[in-house]
C-alpha positions as CSV (number, residue, x, y, z in Angstrom):
1,X,107.3,95.1,103.8
2,X,103.6,95.8,104.1
3,X,101.6,97.0,101.1
4,X,103.7,99.4,99.0
5,X,101.3,102.3,99.3
6,X,102.6,104.3,96.4
7,X,101.3,101.8,94.0
8,X,98.1,100.6,95.7
9,X,95.9,102.7,93.4
10,X,97.2,101.2,90.1
11,X,94.4,98.6,89.8
12,X,91.8,101.2,90.7
13,X,93.0,103.6,88.0
14,X,93.1,100.9,85.3
15,X,89.5,100.1,86.1
16,X,88.3,103.7,86.5
17,X,85.0,104.9,85.1
18,X,85.0,106.9,81.8
19,X,85.1,110.3,83.5
20,X,88.0,109.4,85.6
21,X,89.8,107.8,82.7
22,X,89.4,111.1,80.8
23,X,91.1,112.9,83.7
24,X,93.9,110.4,83.8
25,X,94.4,110.7,80.0
26,X,94.6,114.4,80.4
27,X,97.3,114.1,83.0
28,X,99.3,111.7,80.8
29,X,98.8,114.1,77.9
30,X,100.6,116.7,80.0
31,X,103.4,114.4,80.6
32,X,103.7,113.7,76.8
33,X,103.7,117.4,76.1
34,X,106.3,118.4,78.6
35,X,108.5,115.5,77.5
36,X,108.4,116.6,73.9
37,X,109.2,120.2,74.8
38,X,112.1,119.0,77.0
39,X,113.7,116.6,74.5
40,X,111.9,116.6,71.2
41,X,109.2,114.5,69.5
42,X,111.4,111.4,68.8
43,X,111.0,108.7,71.4
44,X,114.2,107.0,70.2
45,X,116.3,109.9,71.3
46,X,114.0,111.2,74.1
47,X,114.0,108.9,77.1
48,X,111.5,111.0,78.9
49,X,109.0,110.7,76.0
50,X,109.6,106.9,75.8
51,X,108.5,106.7,79.5
52,X,105.5,108.8,78.9
53,X,104.4,106.8,75.9
54,X,104.8,103.5,77.8
55,X,102.7,104.8,80.7
56,X,100.0,106.0,78.3
57,X,99.9,102.6,76.6
58,X,99.8,100.8,80.0
59,X,96.6,102.6,80.8
60,X,95.1,101.9,77.3
61,X,95.3,105.5,76.2
62,X,94.3,105.4,72.5
63,X,97.2,105.7,70.0
64,X,95.6,108.6,68.2
65,X,95.3,110.5,71.5
66,X,99.0,109.8,72.2
67,X,100.0,111.0,68.7
68,X,97.8,114.2,69.0
69,X,99.5,115.2,72.3
70,X,103.0,114.7,70.8
71,X,102.1,116.6,67.6
72,X,100.5,119.4,69.5
73,X,103.6,119.9,71.7
74,X,106.0,119.5,68.7
75,X,104.1,122.1,66.6
76,X,103.1,124.6,69.2
77,X,106.1,125.7,71.2
78,X,104.2,128.7,72.4
79,X,101.3,126.7,73.7
80,X,100.3,126.2,77.3
81,X,103.4,126.9,79.4
82,X,103.5,124.0,81.9
83,X,105.8,124.3,84.9
84,X,106.9,121.5,87.1
85,X,106.5,122.3,90.8
86,X,107.0,120.1,93.9
87,X,105.1,120.7,97.1
88,X,106.2,119.2,100.4
89,X,104.4,118.7,103.7
90,X,103.2,116.3,106.4
91,X,100.0,114.3,106.5
92,X,98.2,112.8,109.5
93,X,100.5,110.8,111.9
94,X,103.6,112.6,110.6
95,X,103.6,111.0,107.1
96,X,106.0,112.8,104.8
97,X,104.4,113.8,101.4
98,X,105.9,115.1,98.2
99,X,103.5,116.3,95.5
100,X,104.7,116.7,91.9
101,X,102.6,119.0,89.7
102,X,102.5,120.3,86.2
103,X,100.7,123.6,86.1
104,X,100.1,126.7,84.0
105,X,99.1,128.6,87.2
106,X,101.3,128.1,90.2
107,X,99.2,130.3,92.4
108,X,96.0,128.3,91.7
109,X,97.8,125.0,92.3
110,X,99.5,126.1,95.5
111,X,96.2,127.2,96.9
112,X,94.5,124.0,95.9
113,X,97.3,121.8,97.4
114,X,97.4,123.8,100.6
115,X,93.6,123.5,101.0
116,X,93.7,119.7,100.6
117,X,96.5,119.3,103.1
118,X,94.6,121.5,105.7
119,X,91.2,119.8,105.0
120,X,92.6,116.4,106.0
121,X,94.7,117.2,109.0
122,X,97.9,117.8,107.1
123,X,100.3,120.7,106.9
124,X,101.9,122.0,103.7
125,X,105.5,123.0,104.4
126,X,108.4,124.8,102.8
127,X,110.7,123.5,100.1
128,X,113.1,120.8,101.6
129,X,111.0,120.1,104.7
130,X,110.5,116.4,103.8
131,X,112.6,115.8,100.6
132,X,115.5,114.7,102.7
133,X,113.5,111.7,103.7
134,X,113.4,110.4,100.1
135,X,115.9,109.2,97.5
136,X,115.6,109.8,93.8
137,X,115.5,106.5,92.0
138,X,114.6,104.8,88.8
139,X,111.3,103.0,89.3
140,X,109.9,100.2,87.1
141,X,106.5,98.7,88.2
142,X,105.0,95.4,87.1
143,X,101.5,94.1,87.8
144,X,102.1,90.4,88.7
145,X,100.1,87.7,86.9
146,X,100.1,83.9,87.3
147,X,102.5,83.4,84.4
148,X,105.3,85.4,86.2
149,X,108.0,83.7,88.1
150,X,109.1,86.0,90.9
151,X,112.6,84.4,91.2
152,X,113.1,84.9,87.5
153,X,112.1,88.5,87.6
154,X,114.4,89.1,90.5
155,X,117.4,87.5,88.7
156,X,116.6,89.3,85.4
157,X,116.4,92.6,87.2
158,X,119.6,92.2,89.1
159,X,121.5,91.0,86.0
160,X,120.2,94.1,84.1
161,X,121.7,96.3,86.9
162,X,118.8,97.0,89.2
163,X,119.3,97.7,92.9
164,X,116.3,96.0,94.4
165,X,113.0,94.2,93.7
166,X,110.0,94.4,96.0
167,X,106.6,92.5,95.9
168,X,103.7,94.0,97.8
169,X,100.5,92.5,99.0
170,X,98.6,93.9,95.9
171,X,100.7,91.8,93.5
172,X,102.6,94.9,92.5
173,X,106.3,94.3,91.8
174,X,108.6,97.4,92.1
175,X,112.1,97.4,90.6
176,X,114.4,100.2,91.7
177,X,117.6,101.4,90.1
178,X,120.0,104.2,90.5
179,X,119.2,107.3,88.4
180,X,122.4,106.6,86.3
181,X,121.4,103.0,85.6
182,X,117.7,103.6,85.0
183,X,117.8,103.9,81.2
184,X,119.9,100.8,80.6
185,X,117.9,98.7,83.1
186,X,114.6,99.8,81.6
187,X,115.7,99.2,78.0
188,X,116.9,95.7,78.9
189,X,113.9,94.6,80.9
190,X,111.4,96.2,78.4
191,X,112.5,93.4,76.1
192,X,110.8,90.9,78.5
193,X,108.2,92.8,80.5
194,X,105.5,95.5,80.1
195,X,105.5,98.0,82.9
196,X,102.5,99.7,84.3
197,X,104.6,102.6,85.7
198,X,108.1,103.6,84.8
199,X,110.3,106.7,85.3
200,X,112.5,108.6,87.8
201,X,110.7,109.1,91.1
202,X,111.2,109.3,94.8
203,X,111.5,106.4,97.2
204,X,111.2,106.9,101.0
205,X,114.2,106.1,103.2
206,X,112.0,105.2,106.2
207,X,108.3,104.3,106.6
208,X,105.6,105.5,108.9
209,X,102.7,103.5,110.2
210,X,99.3,105.0,111.2
211,X,97.1,103.3,113.7
212,X,94.3,105.7,114.5
213,X,91.1,105.2,112.4
214,X,90.6,109.0,112.0
215,X,94.2,109.5,110.9
216,X,94.0,106.6,108.4
217,X,90.7,108.0,107.0
218,X,92.2,111.5,106.6
219,X,95.4,110.1,105.0
220,X,93.3,108.1,102.5
221,X,91.2,111.2,101.6
222,X,94.2,113.5,101.4
223,X,95.8,111.2,98.8
224,X,92.5,110.7,96.9
225,X,91.8,114.5,96.7
226,X,95.4,115.2,95.6
227,X,95.1,112.5,92.9
228,X,91.8,114.0,91.7
229,X,93.4,117.5,91.3
230,X,94.0,118.2,87.6
231,X,97.5,119.7,88.2
232,X,98.9,116.9,90.4
233,X,100.8,114.3,88.5
234,X,102.5,112.2,91.2
235,X,102.3,111.8,95.0
236,X,105.2,110.3,97.0
237,X,104.8,109.5,100.6
238,X,106.2,107.2,103.3
239,X,103.0,105.7,104.6
240,X,103.4,102.0,105.2
241,X,99.8,101.1,104.4
242,X,98.4,97.9,105.9
243,X,96.2,96.0,103.4
């Protein structure tokens, strides 16, 4: 498969300037807070929190910042009321896009997301308009280095119960699982590997290629602007991006 576009920004994020890292840490802080409010402050009993902590550490978020986010959520149940909302629509060239947000103001976020879609030749749709083109999966992402043996990773993943392993042109390795097997696969492979992304997400059933330069430019900007929005946590799409 051509470059697995969902993960093509990992290296850029990890090398981001200080102001961008601050924005990223703020988003991870929201994930930590909502995880605590969902399942409690103990990562040993809260799988969602374990994922959020692992993600924070993979982006070198300071330990004291992680602890503050957890303590704040645990000690202030009446704090910022974050709501998880998904937005669905189409980008240039018919690319299907799902946007996951955590927001304390759904009207603001909806307006921002709609504006970004419209600005870059997209169209924000109604609930369910594109979600049927995706499958909910467990996702574990590794950044390949020279010490990794791809065949060994493949075998370890399958033996742990994973469904598939993909290597893209950016040296990103994606391991997918069923939702039901995700926790056991993650816990087993975490004994061997450190993941740069992990969690339950959405994997496209089919992929769409874009050939026109204007469409490609608009799609790139649409994703970049969505990523830059404070309320947007994850973007899933089926653009088969050529590297």
